[in-house]
C-alpha positions as CSV (number, residue, x, y, z in Angstrom):
1,M,-35.0,9.4,13.3
2,T,-31.2,8.1,11.6
3,Q,-28.9,6.2,14.0
4,T,-25.6,8.5,14.4
5,I,-22.7,6.2,13.5
6,K,-20.1,5.7,15.6
7,V,-16.5,5.7,13.7
8,G,-13.3,5.0,15.2
9,L,-10.6,6.4,14.3
10,W,-6.1,6.0,13.8
11,I,-5.3,8.4,11.6
12,P,-2.0,9.8,13.0
13,A,-1.6,13.5,11.6
14,R,1.8,14.1,10.2
15,K,2.9,17.2,11.0
16,N,7.0,17.1,9.8
17,L,7.0,16.2,6.4
18,N,10.6,15.5,6.8
19,E,10.4,13.0,9.0
20,S,10.8,9.3,8.0
21,I,7.4,7.6,8.5
22,T,8.4,4.6,10.7
23,L,6.3,2.1,13.4
24,E,7.5,4.7,15.9
25,N,6.8,7.3,14.0
26,P,3.8,5.5,12.0
27,A,1.7,9.4,10.8
28,H,1.6,9.3,7.1
29,I,-1.4,11.8,6.5
30,D,-0.5,15.1,6.3
31,A,-1.5,17.5,9.0
32,R,-3.7,19.7,7.3
33,I,-5.3,16.7,5.1
34,Y,-6.6,15.6,8.7
35,T,-7.4,18.6,10.0
36,R,-10.6,18.8,6.7
37,F,-10.8,14.9,8.0
38,I,-12.4,16.2,11.2
39,A,-13.8,19.0,10.2
40,Y,-16.1,17.1,7.5
41,L,-17.1,14.3,10.3
42,K,-18.0,17.2,12.7
43,E,-20.3,18.6,9.9
44,R,-21.7,15.3,8.7
45,E,-22.9,14.7,12.8
46,V,-20.9,11.5,12.9
47,D,-19.9,10.4,16.4
48,Y,-16.3,9.8,16.0
49,F,-13.1,8.7,17.9
50,E,-9.7,9.7,17.8
51,D,-6.7,8.1,18.3
52,L,-7.2,4.8,18.7
53,D,-4.2,3.0,17.8
54,F,-5.0,-0.2,17.5
55,R,-1.3,-1.3,18.1
56,K,-1.4,-1.3,21.8
57,A,-5.7,-2.4,22.2
58,L,-5.9,-6.1,24.2
59,I,-7.9,-8.6,22.4
60,K,-10.2,-10.6,24.7
61,N,-12.6,-13.5,23.5
62,N,-13.5,-12.1,20.2
63,E,-13.6,-8.3,21.4
64,V,-10.7,-5.6,20.6
65,F,-10.3,-3.2,23.6
66,I,-7.9,-0.1,24.3
67,N,-8.1,0.3,28.1
68,D,-12.1,0.1,28.9
69,F,-12.9,1.4,25.7
70,C,-14.6,-1.6,23.4
71,L,-13.5,-1.1,19.5
72,S,-15.6,-4.0,18.7
73,D,-18.7,-1.5,19.3
74,L,-18.2,0.8,16.9
75,D,-19.8,0.7,13.4
76,H,-16.4,1.5,11.6
77,F,-12.6,1.9,12.0
78,V,-10.8,4.3,9.7
79,W,-7.5,3.9,9.9
80,I,-4.0,5.0,7.7
81,G,-0.2,4.6,9.2
82,M,2.7,2.4,9.8
83,I,2.3,-0.8,11.3
84,D,4.2,-3.8,11.8
85,R,3.4,-5.7,8.2
86,S,4.8,-9.2,8.7
87,I,3.3,-12.2,8.7
88,G,1.8,-13.6,11.7
89,S,2.2,-10.3,13.5
90,Y,0.1,-8.2,16.2
91,H,-0.9,-5.7,14.7
92,L,-2.9,-7.7,11.8
93,E,-3.8,-10.0,14.4
94,V,-5.6,-6.7,16.1
95,L,-7.3,-5.8,12.6
96,R,-8.5,-9.7,12.0
97,V,-10.5,-10.4,14.7
98,L,-11.5,-6.4,14.8
99,E,-13.1,-7.2,11.4
100,Q,-15.5,-10.3,12.9
101,S,-18.1,-7.2,14.1
102,V,-16.6,-3.8,12.7
103,K,-16.4,-2.2,9.0
104,V,-12.7,-1.8,9.0
105,H,-11.2,0.2,6.7
106,H,-8.1,-1.0,5.7
107,S,-9.5,-3.8,5.6
108,Y,-7.8,-6.9,7.1
109,S,-8.4,-9.1,4.0
110,F,-7.2,-6.0,2.2
111,F,-4.2,-5.5,3.5
112,S,-2.6,-8.5,4.4
113,V,-2.9,-9.6,0.9
114,A,-1.6,-6.2,-0.8
115,T,1.0,-6.4,1.6
116,D,2.6,-9.1,0.3
117,K,3.9,-8.8,-3.1
118,F,3.5,-12.5,-4.3
119,T,-0.1,-13.0,-2.8
120,A,-1.3,-9.8,-4.4
121,F,0.1,-10.0,-7.6
122,S,-0.6,-14.4,-8.3
123,L,-4.3,-13.0,-6.9
124,L,-4.4,-10.7,-9.8
125,H,-2.7,-12.4,-12.4
126,Q,-6.1,-14.6,-12.2
127,H,-7.8,-11.9,-13.5
128,N,-5.6,-10.8,-16.4
129,I,-4.0,-7.7,-14.8
130,P,-0.8,-6.5,-16.8
131,L,1.9,-8.1,-14.1
132,P,5.6,-8.8,-14.5
133,E,6.1,-12.5,-14.6
134,L,6.3,-13.6,-10.9
135,Y,8.7,-17.0,-9.1
136,L,8.6,-18.5,-6.0
137,V,11.2,-20.8,-5.2
138,S,12.4,-23.4,-2.9
139,P,16.7,-23.2,-1.5
140,D,16.2,-26.9,-2.9
141,N,14.8,-25.7,-6.4
142,L,17.0,-22.9,-7.6
143,S,18.2,-24.4,-10.7
144,S,15.1,-24.8,-11.8
145,L,15.1,-20.8,-12.9
146,K,18.5,-21.3,-14.2
147,P,17.4,-21.1,-18.2
148,L,15.3,-18.1,-17.4
149,F,18.1,-16.1,-17.4
150,E,19.8,-16.8,-20.3
151,E,17.2,-14.1,-21.8
152,S,16.5,-11.9,-19.1
153,S,16.8,-10.1,-16.0
154,F,15.2,-10.7,-12.8
155,L,14.5,-9.1,-9.7
156,L,14.8,-10.4,-6.0
157,K,12.2,-8.7,-3.5
158,P,11.4,-8.9,-0.3
159,R,7.9,-10.1,-0.4
160,R,6.7,-7.0,2.0
161,S,9.5,-4.5,1.5
162,S,8.8,-0.7,1.0
163,F,10.0,2.5,-0.3
164,G,11.5,0.2,-2.9
165,Q,14.1,-1.2,-0.5
166,G,15.8,-4.0,-0.4
167,I,15.5,-5.0,-3.7
168,V,18.1,-6.2,-5.8
169,K,18.6,-6.8,-9.8
170,L,19.5,-9.8,-10.4
171,N,21.6,-9.9,-13.9
172,S,22.6,-13.9,-14.4
173,Y,21.7,-17.3,-12.4
174,N,25.1,-17.2,-10.8
175,Q,24.0,-13.9,-8.7
176,F,21.2,-15.8,-7.9
177,R,22.8,-18.1,-6.4
178,D,25.4,-16.8,-4.4
179,T,23.0,-14.2,-3.2
180,A,20.7,-16.9,-2.1
181,E,23.7,-18.7,-0.3
182,Y,24.6,-15.7,1.1
183,H,21.6,-15.0,2.2
184,R,19.3,-18.2,3.6
185,Q,15.5,-17.8,3.2
186,K,12.3,-20.2,3.7
187,H,11.9,-19.3,-0.6
188,Y,12.5,-16.5,-2.6
189,Y,10.1,-14.4,-5.0
190,L,11.1,-12.9,-7.8
191,E,9.9,-10.8,-10.6
192,K,11.4,-10.7,-14.1
193,F,12.7,-7.1,-15.0
194,Y,11.5,-5.1,-18.1
195,E,13.0,-2.4,-19.5
196,N,11.4,0.6,-19.5
197,D,11.9,4.3,-19.3
198,L,11.5,5.6,-15.7
199,N,10.5,9.2,-17.5
200,E,7.5,7.1,-18.0
201,W,6.9,5.5,-14.9
202,T,3.5,6.6,-12.9
203,G,2.4,6.2,-9.7
204,V,-2.0,6.7,-9.2
205,T,-3.6,7.6,-5.7
206,V,-7.1,5.8,-5.5
207,I,-9.9,6.4,-3.0
208,N,-12.8,4.9,-2.7
209,G,-13.3,4.1,-6.6
210,T,-11.8,7.5,-7.7
211,V,-8.1,7.9,-8.7
212,L,-7.4,11.4,-7.5
213,Y,-4.3,11.6,-10.0
214,G,-1.3,10.7,-11.5
215,F,2.6,11.6,-10.4
216,R,5.9,10.7,-11.1
217,K,9.0,11.1,-8.3
218,K,11.7,13.7,-9.0
219,S,15.1,12.6,-9.5
220,S,15.8,13.1,-5.9
221,K,13.9,9.3,-5.3
222,I,15.2,7.6,-8.2
223,S,18.2,5.0,-7.9
224,G,19.4,3.6,-11.3
225,W,16.2,1.4,-12.4
226,K,13.9,2.0,-9.7
227,I,12.3,4.8,-7.8
228,Y,13.9,4.6,-3.8
229,D,13.0,6.3,-0.9
230,E,16.2,5.4,1.4
231,K,14.7,7.5,4.3
232,S,11.0,6.2,4.0
233,L,9.8,10.1,3.7
234,G,7.1,9.6,0.5
235,G,6.6,12.8,-1.5
236,E,8.8,15.0,-4.1
237,T,6.2,14.4,-6.7
238,V,5.2,15.6,-9.8
239,Y,1.9,15.8,-11.5
240,V,0.9,13.7,-14.2
241,K,-2.9,13.1,-15.8
242,P,-3.3,9.4,-16.2
243,N,-4.7,7.7,-19.1
244,E,-7.4,5.9,-19.3
245,E,-5.9,2.9,-19.6
246,I,-3.9,3.5,-16.4
247,E,-7.9,4.2,-14.6
248,A,-9.6,1.0,-15.7
249,I,-6.8,-0.9,-14.5
250,S,-6.9,1.0,-11.2
251,I,-10.2,0.9,-10.8
252,K,-10.3,-3.2,-11.6
253,I,-7.5,-3.6,-9.2
254,G,-9.3,-1.8,-6.4
255,E,-12.6,-3.9,-7.0
256,I,-10.3,-7.2,-6.6
257,V,-9.0,-6.8,-3.7
258,G,-11.7,-4.6,-2.2
259,A,-9.4,-1.7,-1.6
260,N,-10.8,1.9,0.1
261,C,-7.7,3.4,-0.3
262,F,-4.6,2.1,-2.5
263,G,-1.8,3.0,-4.5
264,L,0.0,1.7,-7.6
265,D,3.0,2.1,-9.5
266,F,2.9,1.2,-13.5
267,I,6.0,0.9,-15.8
268,K,5.7,1.7,-19.3
269,T,7.4,-1.5,-21.4
270,T,7.2,-2.7,-25.0
271,E,4.6,-5.1,-24.1
272,G,2.5,-2.0,-22.6
273,Y,2.0,-0.6,-19.0
274,K,2.5,-3.4,-16.1
275,V,1.7,-2.9,-12.7
276,V,4.7,-3.2,-10.0
277,D,3.9,-2.3,-6.9
278,I,0.4,-1.7,-4.9
279,N,1.0,1.0,-2.1
280,C,-0.9,0.7,1.0
281,S,-0.8,4.1,1.7
282,P,-0.8,5.7,-1.1
283,G,0.9,9.3,-1.3
284,I,-2.5,11.3,-0.9
285,Y,-0.4,15.2,-1.1
286,F,-1.5,18.3,-0.2
287,D,-0.5,20.5,-3.0
288,F,-2.2,18.5,-5.6
289,I,-5.5,18.1,-3.4
290,E,-5.6,22.0,-2.9
291,K,-4.7,23.0,-6.5
292,M,-7.3,20.4,-8.2
293,N,-9.7,21.3,-5.6
294,I,-10.6,17.2,-4.7
295,P,-13.5,17.3,-2.0
296,I,-10.9,14.6,-0.1
297,A,-12.9,14.4,3.0
298,E,-15.9,13.5,1.3
299,L,-13.8,11.1,-0.9
300,F,-11.8,9.5,2.0
301,F,-15.2,8.9,4.1
302,K,-17.3,8.1,1.4
303,M,-17.7,4.2,2.3
304,L,-19.8,5.9,5.3
305,F,-22.4,7.2,4.1
C-alpha cells in the first residue's frame, strides 16, 4: 500500500485584492485559487496541514516546531507569502533548517538567491541569460564607475527590493556620487539602463516547468521608465502570449535556480530581450486561470507526485 504523503502548507489566502501585501498581511494567493488547492489535495487524498506559519516557529537543534507540531516530520512543506527577505532574517533561518529534512517549496536555496538581485543575476550571467550589465561597488571605489556614465545611465537598486520600489535612475556620475554620499551603504548595486518601450515589457509566470502565461501592466502601474506599485497590490494586468524565446529563457532560468514557482520581467532593447527581475511571488491571476481553463492546482502541486 502506498504511504500517504504528509504536506504542510503556509499559503495565506488573499480575500481582499485591494489590500497591500505586507509582512502583517502576507497573503499572496487569491482565496478562490486557494480553495481549488485544498480541493485538489483532498481529491488526491494527501495528508495536509494548513496555516503552518513558519515565521512563528521555534528551532530546536535541527528541527522546526510550531507549538508541539514538528514541521521537520513532514514530507513536503509548501508556502507562498510575504516574509522578511533581509539577509540573516529569522524567517530565512527557519527555511534553511527545515530544508535539511523536508522538501521545501519555495526552497531556501532558491528563495535566498532569487530575492537578492545581485546574487541571482551574477549566477545567471554564468549561464548566458540575457541580462543587464551589473556592478557592485564599495563606497571607497565609486570613481571606478565614472567612465561608464559617459555613455550610459544606470539604475541604483536595493538588492532585495520588490514592487519596483526604491529604484533610482542615475544619469551622471555626479548624481551617483551625491546619492551615495547622502545615503551611506556598505556597497552599491547598479544595473545598466537600456532604452525600451514599456509597451513591449512582458511579465511571465512559471510553475513547475510550465509557463502559464505572459502579461503586461496597465498604465496605472507605469511610472515613467519603470513598473511601479506604490501600494504593493500587484495585479492590474492584461494577457500577453509569450513568444518561444521568452518561454525558453524562462524555463532555463527555472532549471538554473531550482524554482517551483516564480515570475520574470522582460524588457525589449536594441540588443534583444533582457530579464530585469525575478519574482518569488509571481502573478497567479484568477481571471487568467478561469478564462484559459488552466489546471492551476494540478500544476502548482506537480512536484508532490
